[in-house]
N, C-alpha and C positions, 0 to 999 in steps of 0.2 A: 325220206319216204313220208307218206301221209298216214294219219291215224283217224279212224272214224269211231266215235263212241257209240256203244249200244244204247245208252241213255243220255242223249244230248241235252235233255232238259232236266237232268238230275238236280235236286235241290241243293246238293253239296257243291255244285259248280258256281263260280263267280266270274264276272268279266275280267279278262286279262290274267286269269289265274294260271300259274305255272306249276308243273308237277314233273316228277321223274318217272320214267317208264323203264321196264325191263324187257329186252328183246331176247327171246329164247331162240338161239340159232341151232341147237341140237339137244335132243333128250336121250339120255342113256339109261337103260333099265338094268337092274341087277348088277350094279357095280359097287365096288368098295369105295367108301368115302371117308375122309377125315375132316375135322373142323379146320377152317381157315386160321392160319397163324401169321404172325408178322414176318416169318421167313419167306413166304410165298411171293415170287416175282413173276409168275407165269408158267405155262406148261414147260416141262423139261425134267432133267435129272437133278436130284438133290441128295446130299448126304444128310441123313436124319438120324436121330438117336431113338432107338427102340428099347423100351423098358423090359427087363427080365432079371429075376432073381436079385433084386436090390442094386442093380446097375443099369446103366444106359449104354448100349452098344451102337456104334456108328454103322449105318448101312446105307447103300445106294438105293434110292427109290425113284421111280419114274412117275411123275404126276401129270395129270391132264388138265382139262377145263375146270372151271370153278363157278359156283353160284356166290351169293353174298355170304353164305355161311359154311359151305363145304367144298372140298377139293376132290376130284376124281383120282383114285390110285390106279395106275396102269400096271405097275410091276414093282415088286420088292417088299410088299407087306401082305400079311394074311389077316383074315377076319379074326377079331379078338385081340390083336396085338395093340399095345399102347405106345404112342409116340409122343415125343416132346415137340410141341408146335410153336414154342417161343423161339426167339433169335438165339441160336447156339453158335454163332460165328466165332466167338472167342475160344471154343473148344474143338474146332475142326482139325487141329493137329494131333489129337488123341483119338484112339479107337474105342476107349471105354472110360466112363466116369461113374463114380459111386453116387447113388441117389437115395433119398428117404422117401418112400411112397406113403 
């Protein structure tokens, strides 16, 4: 697709300059979001660890689309809950792990 600039003669532009663009394909309002973590591979179901009372409990969570910084939560988490967003693949055989917050 083609892109037209609002300011084609902007002083910050240079000949043969390359840049990255973001294309927004959908905007969702009033949705629960979590920060992007290394575990995220795309929309779908994930086993995630939710922090509660000094432990992390494994829970099935459905995640949707993402921006560069956040992931849409479709099902499985509530506002205010804390989740571990780092790679927890070594702990997927257990349902609970102790943590220090």
